[in-house]
ZAMARGU-4260 file (C-alpha; in steps of 0.2 Angstrom, whole numbers, plus 5000, padded with zeros to 4 digits):
<rodrens>
0) 5143/5224/5274 | 5128/5213/5276 | 5132/5199/5263 | 5118/5191/5253 | 5106/5180/5263
5) 5115/5181/5280 | 5106/5183/5296 | 5098/5199/5302 | 5102/5203/5320 | 5093/5219/5326
10) 5100/5219/5343 | 5114/5230/5337 | 5102/5244/5334 | 5099/5245/5352 | 5117/5251/5355
15) 5116/5264/5342 | 5117/5282/5349 | 5109/5290/5334 | 5092/5280/5336 | 5078/5287/5347
20) 5072/5275/5361 | 5055/5273/5368 | 5052/5264/5385 | 5036/5256/5389 | 5029/5267/5404
25) 5011/5266/5409 | 4994/5261/5404 | 4984/5277/5400 | 4967/5268/5399 | 4961/5250/5399
30) 4944/5243/5395 | 4940/5227/5404 | 4926/5223/5393 | 4936/5225/5376 | 4952/5219/5384
35) 4961/5234/5376 | 4971/5249/5382 | 4985/5261/5377 | 5003/5260/5383 | 5012/5277/5385
40) 5030/5276/5378 | 5042/5288/5385 | 5057/5295/5375 | 5075/5292/5379 | 5092/5294/5372
45) 5109/5286/5375 | 5120/5298/5384 | 5139/5297/5385 | 5145/5293/5403 | 5164/5293/5407
50) 5170/5284/5423 | 5187/5278/5428 | 5194/5277/5410 | 5178/5269/5403 | 5165/5276/5392
55) 5147/5269/5393 | 5131/5275/5385 | 5116/5273/5397 | 5099/5279/5394 | 5094/5296/5399
60) 5076/5303/5398 | 5073/5315/5384 | 5061/5328/5388 | 5062/5337/5372 | 5065/5331/5355
65) 5071/5341/5340 | 5057/5337/5328 | 5048/5347/5315 | 5033/5350/5312 | 5026/5347/5330
70) 5012/5336/5322 | 5024/5322/5323 | 5021/5311/5338 | 5036/5312/5351 | 5029/5300/5365
75) 5016/5289/5357 | 5002/5281/5366 | 4999/5265/5356 | 4987/5251/5358 | 4988/5234/5366
80) 4976/5220/5367 | 4973/5203/5376 | 4964/5188/5369 | 4960/5172/5378 | 4957/5155/5369
85) 4958/5141/5382 | 4963/5140/5401 | 4981/5137/5395 | 4982/5150/5381 | 4981/5169/5379
90) 4988/5181/5367 | 4995/5199/5369 | 4997/5211/5354 | 5006/5227/5357 | 5008/5241/5344
95) 5022/5254/5343 | 5013/5267/5333 | 4997/5276/5337 | 4986/5267/5324 | 4974/5253/5329
100) 4979/5235/5329 | 4973/5227/5313 | 4967/5209/5311 | 4977/5202/5296 | 4974/5185/5289
105) 4990/5174/5293 | 4996/5159/5284 | 5005/5154/5301 | 4988/5152/5309 | 4976/5138/5306
110) 4962/5142/5317 | 4958/5155/5331 | 4943/5157/5342 | 4945/5171/5355 | 4933/5172/5369
115) 4929/5182/5384 | 4940/5177/5398 | 4925/5169/5408 | 4920/5159/5393 | 4936/5150/5393
120) 4940/5147/5411 | 4948/5164/5416 | 4942/5173/5432 | 4944/5192/5431 | 4949/5201/5447
125) 4952/5220/5446 | 4964/5228/5459 | 4970/5246/5462 | 4983/5248/5448 | 4979/5233/5437
130) 4969/5217/5433 | 4972/5199/5436 | 4966/5184/5426 | 4966/5167/5434 | 4963/5149/5427
135) 4966/5131/5432 | 4983/5134/5423 | 4990/5150/5431 | 4988/5169/5433 | 4991/5183/5421
140) 4993/5200/5430 | 4993/5217/5421 | 5000/5231/5431 | 4996/5248/5424 | 5009/5260/5432
145) 5022/5255/5427 | 5015/5244/5414 | 5020/5226/5417 | 5014/5208/5412 | 5018/5194/5424
150) 5014/5176/5422 | 5012/5165/5437 | 5008/5147/5441 | 4993/5142/5451 | 5003/5144/5468
155) 5009/5162/5463 | 5027/5157/5458 | 5033/5170/5444 | 5036/5160/5428 | 5041/5176/5418
160) 5038/5195/5418 | 5041/5209/5407 | 5057/5220/5412 | 5055/5239/5412 | 5068/5252/5414
165) 5062/5255/5431 | 5065/5237/5436 | 5084/5237/5432 | 5095/5232/5447 | 5112/5234/5437
170) 5124/5248/5438 | 5119/5251/5420 | 5101/5255/5416 | 5103/5248/5399 | 5108/5231/5405
175) 5097/5221/5401 | 5088/5231/5387 | 5071/5236/5394 | 5055/5233/5386 | 5056/5246/5372
180) 5058/5250/5354 | 5069/5261/5344 | 5065/5273/5329 | 5079/5270/5317 | 5089/5285/5312
185) 5092/5276/5295 | 5074/5273/5289 | 5062/5279/5303 | 5056/5261/5306 | 5052/5255/5323
190) 5061/5240/5330 | 5056/5232/5346 | 5065/5224/5361 | 5053/5213/5371 | 5062/5210/5388
195) 5056/5195/5399 | 5064/5189/5415 | 5073/5172/5416 | 5073/5162/5433 | 5090/5156/5439
200) 5088/5138/5435 | 5077/5140/5419 | 5081/5131/5403 | 5074/5136/5386 | 5071/5124/5371
205) 5064/5126/5353 | 5066/5140/5340 | 5066/5127/5326 | 5079/5115/5319 | 5093/5122/5328
210) 5110/5113/5328 | 5117/5121/5343 | 5116/5115/5361 | 5098/5109/5365 | 5096/5121/5379
215) 5096/5138/5372 | 5099/5147/5389 | 5115/5157/5387 | 5113/5158/5368 | 5108/5171/5355
220) 5097/5164/5341 | 5094/5173/5325 | 5077/5167/5317 | 5081/5170/5298 | 5080/5156/5286
225) 5096/5152/5277 | 5105/5138/5268 | 5115/5132/5283 | 5126/5121/5271 | 5129/5109/5285
230) 5123/5104/5303 | 5137/5111/5314 | 5133/5130/5313 | 5121/5142/5320 | 5112/5144/5303
235) 5095/5137/5302 | 5085/5130/5287 | 5070/5129/5298 | 5069/5143/5311 | 5052/5143/5321
240) 5048/5158/5332 | 5042/5147/5346 | 5050/5141/5362 | 5046/5132/5378 | 5053/5134/5396
245) 5057/5122/5410 | 5047/5135/5420 | 5031/5128/5413 | 5027/5140/5399 | 5029/5142/5380
250) 5029/5157/5369 | 5025/5159/5350 | 5030/5176/5342 | 5018/5178/5328 | 5027/5187/5315
255) 5038/5182/5299 | 5049/5197/5302 | 5067/5193/5307 | 5069/5190/5325 | 5084/5188/5337
260) 5081/5179/5354 | 5094/5183/5367 | 5091/5170/5380 | 5102/5177/5394 | 5117/5178/5383
265) 5120/5196/5385 | 5113/5197/5402 | 5109/5181/5411 | 5093/5185/5420 | 5084/5191/5404
270) 5077/5184/5388 | 5076/5199/5375 | 5067/5196/5359 | 5072/5209/5345 | 5059/5210/5332
275) 5059/5219/5315 | 5040/5220/5316 | 5032/5236/5322 | 5019/5226/5331 | 5024/5213/5345
280) 5011/5199/5344 | 5014/5184/5355 | 5004/5169/5362 | 5008/5161/5378 | 5005/5144/5384
285) 5005/5137/5402 | 5008/5119/5407 | 5020/5104/5405 | 5028/5101/5388 | 5015/5090/5380
290) 5001/5102/5385 | 5011/5117/5378 | 5014/5109/5362 | 4996/5103/5360 | 4990/5121/5363
295) 5002/5128/5351 | 4998/5117/5337 | 4979/5119/5340 | 4983/5137/5334 | 4996/5134/5321
300) 4990/5117/5315 | 4995/5099/5318 | 5005/5088/5306 | 4993/5077/5297 | 4997/5058/5294
305) 5008/5055/5279 | 5005/5039/5269 | 5011/5022/5276 | 5024/5020/5262 | 5033/5036/5267
310) 5037/5027/5284 | 5047/5014/5274 | 5065/5017/5269 | 5070/5030/5255 | 5085/5025/5245
315) 5094/5039/5237 | 5111/5047/5232 | 5116/5063/5224 | 5111/5058/5211 | 5105/5043/5200
320) 5107/5049/5182 | 5097/5037/5172 | 5083/5024/5171 | 5096/5011/5170 | 5103/5016/5187
325) 5086/5017/5195 | 5081/5000/5189 | 5097/4993/5195 | 5095/5000/5212 | 5077/4992/5213
330) 5084/4975/5207 | 5098/4975/5220 | 5086/4980/5234 | 5077/4964/5229 | 5092/4954/5227
335) 5099/4958/5244 | 5082/4957/5252 | 5083/4975/5259 | 5066/4982/5264 | 5063/4999/5255
340) 5048/5009/5249 | 5055/5024/5239 | 5068/5027/5227 | 5072/5046/5226 | 5080/5053/5210
345) 5089/5069/5215 | 5097/5083/5203 | 5101/5071/5189 | 5084/5067/5181 | 5085/5082/5169
350) 5094/5083/5153 | 5107/5094/5162 | 5111/5091/5180 | 5103/5104/5192 | 5095/5113/5178
355) 5077/5110/5183 | 5064/5111/5169 | 5052/5097/5176 | 5056/5086/5161 | 5065/5069/5162
360) 5081/5068/5151 | 5076/5060/5134 | 5093/5053/5132 | 5095/5044/5149 | 5077/5040/5154
365) 5069/5030/5139 | 5051/5029/5146 | 5050/5037/5164 | 5031/5033/5165 | 5033/5015/5162
370) 5048/5014/5174 | 5037/5022/5187 | 5024/5009/5184 | 5036/4995/5185 | 5043/5001/5201
375) 5026/5004/5209 | 5021/4986/5204 | 5036/4981/5215 | 5030/4991/5229 | 5042/5005/5226
380) 5037/5024/5225 | 5047/5037/5216 | 5052/5054/5223 | 5059/5068/5212 | 5070/5083/5216
385) 5067/5101/5210 | 5070/5119/5215 | 5061/5136/5213 | 5076/5146/5208 | 5079/5147/5189
390) 5096/5152/5181 | 5096/5163/5166 | 5101/5148/5155 | 5086/5138/5161 | 5073/5137/5147
395) 5059/5142/5159 | 5068/5158/5164 | 5061/5170/5150 | 5043/5164/5153 | 5044/5167/5172
400) 5052/5184/5170 | 5040/5190/5156 | 5024/5184/5165 | 5030/5193/5181 | 5031/5176/5191
405) 5048/5180/5199 | 5052/5191/5214 | 5056/5208/5209 | 5070/5220/5215 | 5066/5236/5224
410) 5078/5244/5212 | 5069/5237/5197 | 5072/5220/5188 | 5077/5205/5197 | 5086/5205/5214
415) 5099/5192/5209 | 5104/5182/5194 | 5091/5169/5196 | 5072/5171/5193 | 5065/5166/5210
420) 5048/5160/5209 | 5036/5172/5219 | 5024/5160/5229 | 5014/5176/5235 | 5008/5177/5217
425) 4993/5166/5214 | 4996/5165/5196 | 5014/5160/5199 | 5008/5146/5211 | 4996/5140/5198
430) 5009/5139/5184 | 5021/5130/5196 | 5008/5118/5202 | 5004/5113/5184 | 5022/5108/5182
435) 5022/5097/5198 | 5005/5090/5193 | 5012/5084/5176 | 5024/5073/5186 | 5012/5067/5199
440) 5000/5062/5184 | 5013/5050/5178 | 5015/5041/5194 | 5028/5051/5204 | 5023/5050/5223
445) 5033/5063/5231 | 5042/5080/5227 | 5058/5085/5236 | 5055/5103/5241 | 5073/5108/5241
450) 5080/5125/5245 | 5068/5140/5249 | 5079/5148/5262 | 5085/5163/5251 | 5070/5173/5246
455) 5078/5190/5243 | 5076/5202/5258 | 5077/5217/5247 | 5064/5209/5235 | 5047/5216/5231
460) 5033/5203/5231 | 5017/5201/5222 | 5006/5203/5237 | 5014/5220/5241 | 5025/5215/5255
465) 5044/5217/5255 | 5057/5204/5260 | 5055/5210/5278 | 5040/5199/5280 | 5041/5187/5265
470) 5059/5181/5267 | 5054/5169/5282 | 5037/5166/5275 | 5044/5160/5258 | 5047/5142/5265
475) 5029/5141/5272 | 5021/5146/5255 | 5033/5134/5246 | 5029/5120/5257 | 5010/5123/5255
480) 5011/5125/5236 | 5019/5107/5234 | 5008/5099/5247 | 4992/5106/5241 | 4994/5100/5223
485) 5001/5083/5229 | 4986/5081/5241 | 4974/5085/5227 | 4981/5073/5214 | 4987/5058/5225
490) 4976/5061/5241 | 4991/5060/5252 | 5000/5072/5264 | 5018/5071/5258 | 5032/5082/5253
495) 5051/5081/5257 | 5056/5098/5262 | 5072/5107/5269 | 5066/5124/5273 | 5051/5129/5285
500) 5044/5142/5296 | 5030/5142/5309 | 5015/5132/5302 | 5025/5122/5290 | 5022/5107/5301
505) 5005/5106/5292 | 5014/5100/5277 | 5024/5085/5281 | 5038/5080/5280 | 5055/5089/5283
510) 5073/5083/5283 | 5088/5090/5291 | 5098/5097/5277 | 5116/5093/5271 | 5125/5086/5286
515) 5143/5083/5287 | 5150/5065/5288 | 5156/5066/5306 | 5151/5061/5324 | 5148/5079/5328
520) 5136/5081/5314 | 5126/5065/5319 | 5125/5072/5337 | 5120/5090/5331 | 5107/5082/5319
525) 5099/5074/5333 | 5099/5090/5343 | 5091/5099/5328 | 5077/5085/5326 | 5073/5086/5344
530) 5072/5105/5344 | 5061/5105/5328 | 5050/5092/5337 | 5048/5104/5351 | 5040/5116/5339
535) 5026/5105/5334 | 5034/5095/5319 | 5029/5077/5321 | 5038/5070/5306 | 5057/5074/5303
540) 5071/5064/5295 | 5090/5067/5290 | 5102/5060/5278 | 5108/5044/5287 | 5127/5043/5287
545) 5129/5061/5282 | 5128/5070/5266 | 5144/5079/5261 | 5156/5065/5256 | 5156/5046/5256
550) 5150/5041/5273 | 5164/5031/5283 | 5158/5014/5286 | 5159/5015/5305 | 5149/5031/5306
555) 5136/5025/5293 | 5134/5009/5304 | 5131/5019/5320 | 5120/5032/5311 | 5109/5018/5305
560) 5102/5016/5323 | 5097/5034/5324 | 5091/5034/5306 | 5080/5019/5307 | 5073/5024/5323
565) 5067/5041/5317 | 5050/5045/5310 | 5056/5043/5293 | 5072/5035/5286 | 5082/5041/5270
570) 5099/5036/5264 | 5105/5051/5254 | 5121/5061/5250 | 5137/5059/5240 | 5139/5041/5233
575) 5139/5027/5237 | 5124/5026/5249 | 5119/5009/5244 | 5124/4996/5257 | 5130/4983/5243
580) 5143/4996/5237 | 5152/4994/5254 | 5154/4976/5258 | 5144/4960/5263 | 5146/4964/5282
585) 5139/4981/5280 | 5125/4975/5269 | 5120/4962/5282 | 5120/4975/5295 | 5110/4987/5284
590) 5097/4973/5281 | 5096/4969/5299 | 5092/4988/5304 | 5079/4989/5289 | 5071/4973/5295
595) 5070/4980/5313 | 5061/4995/5306 | 5049/4986/5295 | 5044/4973/5309 | 5042/4988/5321
600) 5030/4996/5308 | 5014/4993/5318 | 5022/5003/5333 | 5029/5016/5322 | 5013/5019/5313
605) 5003/5019/5329 | 5014/5031/5337 | 5014/5042/5322 | 4995/5043/5323 | 4995/5048/5341
610) 5009/5061/5338 | 4999/5068/5323 | 4983/5070/5334 | 4992/5079/5348 | 5005/5089/5339
615) 5019/5079/5347 | 5035/5074/5339 | 5039/5056/5335 | 5057/5058/5342 | 5056/5067/5359
620) 5067/5074/5372 | 5068/5064/5388 | 5059/5078/5397 | 5045/5078/5385 | 5040/5061/5392
625) 5046/5063/5410 | 5047/5082/5414 | 5048/5079/5433 | 5065/5072/5432 | 5078/5087/5432
630) 5091/5076/5424 | 5080/5073/5409 | 5081/5092/5405 | 5100/5090/5402 | 5100/5076/5390
635) 5103/5079/5372 | 5110/5063/5365 | 5096/5051/5369 | 5078/5052/5364 | 5061/5043/5365
640) 5055/5036/5349 | 5036/5037/5352 | 5031/5035/5370 | 5038/5018/5375 | 5055/5016/5367
645) 5071/5026/5372 | 5086/5026/5360 | 5104/5030/5364 | 5114/5031/5347 | 5132/5027/5348
650) 5139/5045/5344 | 5157/5039/5344 | 5167/5024/5338 | 5165/5010/5350 | 5151/4998/5355
655) 5146/5006/5372 | 5141/5022/5379 | 5135/5031/5395 | 5116/5031/5396 | 5104/5040/5408
660) 5089/5029/5412 | 5074/5039/5418 | 5063/5034/5433 | 5055/5017/5432 | 5063/5001/5425
665) 5069/4999/5407 | 5073/4983/5397 | 5086/4981/5384 | 5077/4977/5367 | 5091/4967/5361
670) 5097/4958/5377 | 5082/4959/5389 | 5094/4966/5402 | 5085/4976/5415 | 5090/4994/5421
675) 5083/5003/5437 | 5079/5021/5433 | 5086/5038/5439 | 5104/5033/5436 | 5118/5032/5424
680) 5124/5016/5416 | 5138/5011/5404 | 5129/5000/5392 | 5136/4989/5378 | 5126/4987/5362
685) 5122/4970/5356 | 5122/4964/5338 | 5115/4981/5332 | 5126/4996/5336 | 5113/5006/5345
690) 5106/5005/5363 | 5087/5002/5363 | 5078/5002/5379 | 5059/4999/5382 | 5049/5005/5397
695) 5044/4991/5408 | 5025/4987/5406 | 5026/4992/5387 | 5018/4981/5374 | 5026/4984/5357
700) 5016/4978/5342 | 5027/4970/5328 | 5023/4963/5310 | 5032/4949/5301 | 5047/4954/5290
705) 5042/4962/5273 | 5051/4970/5259 | 5039/4985/5257 | 5026/4992/5268 | 5014/4986/5254
710) 5018/4968/5259 | 5016/4970/5278 | 5002/4958/5285 | 4992/4969/5296 | 4980/4955/5300
715) 4993/4945/5311 | 5002/4956/5324 | 5014/4950/5337 | 5013/4959/5354 | 5030/4959/5362
720) 5028/4961/5381 | 5042/4970/5391 | 5041/4966/5409 | 5031/4954/5421 | 5015/4964/5423
725) 4998/4958/5425 | 4991/4971/5413 | 4998/4979/5397 | 4990/4991/5385 | 4995/5001/5369
730) 4988/5011/5356 | 4986/5002/5339 | 4982/5010/5323 | 4981/5000/5307 | 4980/5007/5289
735) 4968/4993/5285 | 4954/5001/5296 | 4956/5019/5290 | 4968/5025/5303 | 4955/5025/5317
740) 4964/5023/5334 | 4961/5007/5345 | 4968/5000/5360 | 4975/4983/5364 | 4975/4977/5382
745) 4984/4961/5387 | 4980/4952/5404 | 4994/4941/5409 | 4991/4929/5424 | 5005/4916/5424
750) 5004/4906/5408 | 4987/4912/5404 | 4986/4927/5392 | 4970/4936/5388 | 4970/4949/5374
755) 4956/4962/5374 | 4953/4974/5359 | 4944/4991/5359 | 4939/4999/5342 | 4950/4986/5333
760) 4945/4976/5318 | 4941/4958/5323 | 4950/4952/5307 | 4966/4956/5316 | 4974/4942/5325
765) 4985/4946/5340 | 4998/4935/5348 | 5010/4938/5362 | 5029/4935/5365
</rodrens>
């Protein structure tokens, strides 16, 4: 039984003896001018084979099918097409049916500008039996018989290649599954298996916010949005059909149908992509990680800059239930001098907890508009929770059902008890955005875009599609609906979302869901954030200390180092989350971490801007910054925070840990101890329970302490120099000068310091330490 909203894994269809199998065979024609051709797909069956007390079902050629009438196609010749965009990016589209490939508008794609190969740096060379395209990045080779796609680097090293049935070297011709598709005996739909080779030492990264091991080699990953209900399972709130390889290429599978990536799990030498889409549409990118991610986000979109205040601390729990509680939190933040910018009110602001009707409780919130105004005057923004699922008892349920705003069932009526808002319906989106707008109009600054992972797979959607395509698309539509109305009313790029799909990075920002209160959950949350960042999401957060129960003090203390040195920082989960609810010692530690974040705000904001412009993550794997060091590809419990600071959270109880220091020299932010690179160290944390190392030669801009980002003095910036260099430089972006990027250059000669500025307001005073 396939239980409600559980992952779809199509790989099992490829061992079913009842299905018809079609193997990619040869190209019957190819037009170099139009970059199009046809692939002949030959018919196969699985045939029982008995040998030494074992039964197998290898593939056998099926010369004749039992099919009537003869008008039905038995061995299709279906279209494929190549498109080129830059010297580093190309696209291949392959159909499994004999109809022409259609150009559909896609919400996953922000912009495309296909060109002739020569126009974007690809030299075309025809040879007997195929064609080769070569750019400064590498080579794309198409063989016609048998049909094969091979990607090489400039020196001719094979990065990856399609795997056909004639390429098998196994004793079994179905291992690995060749590049093929099945025609299902159950519903006559085609399901595709795209098989690509893996090199012996190749590692794979990405696929969205995955909590499992960072390197996906040897794993099977199902890309199907679900409520993971934690941070320690294979389930994903934010699957993204994109990955990058240590071999120097990346791939984006352009579909919203369920996908299964078998990265050498079943058969070590092959990556087999199982897709529920009858067309296999994929982009490939060549280069090092930074180049790959820049190219990918040029197509799917980059994360725009969120507002400055969003980079401040978010104080929350599940939940504050009254105006009195909210005002008390604001007062205590001030009393204990703890920097913060946002108070989030979760499920408890309605008359009945969790029953979302977009109205403040009249019995527990006396004057919400005045409350928001008063908080804003203190520099505190308000964020509100909501959900697009409506239970039958919800007062909005009848209206949503009667107007046809809910997802329908293929069997008639609704597919579940809830009325699930259909974001493919423009009228439903308009109705919904009006509810959100009413809240934004009274001063609410951000909306929590919770849930969104459970759009019915057997639903019928307003745009005529089924859940096959709309289930995974739902988070993207949901993210966009809230972002667009927020941007329209406030002018700011801000949501706080849990679910996502490819393209959701255009609607920042997202957080890591309902993490457990364990060391393992902190470690897996970091892996998830790094994985999502490698899919073009610049901005990401997580519930500091964990969500599910009261955070143990020791864990909360160590998690703060990771949380305060992430792109965004939010305290949220089962109460208490407020530091003063623990003890004085923890409150002091919390304050120190918060002050660290706020004094580092010029660095954080500047690095956020650079990340936004390039499609890069704020928290980065070590190999993203230093891809030439093989060890960096193995590290999953350290990260770069921006380009200059490396963070090693304390994942277990204790005040020290093993830290890998990449090439060069790194300086301890807290102690000024120096560490030579390309080696491991046991490093002890200082006053703050986290290891923070800065690249020698870096200059980290700081501000004076402030209780909110509104209070930060951007006209007096301290430049902290790390090392004994003659020259330092750093990117600098100030919200005071409309986010235009500048550069600060520091010349150091003995006691003499000279500061040079490029494209930076003269009103800003820089001084060094």
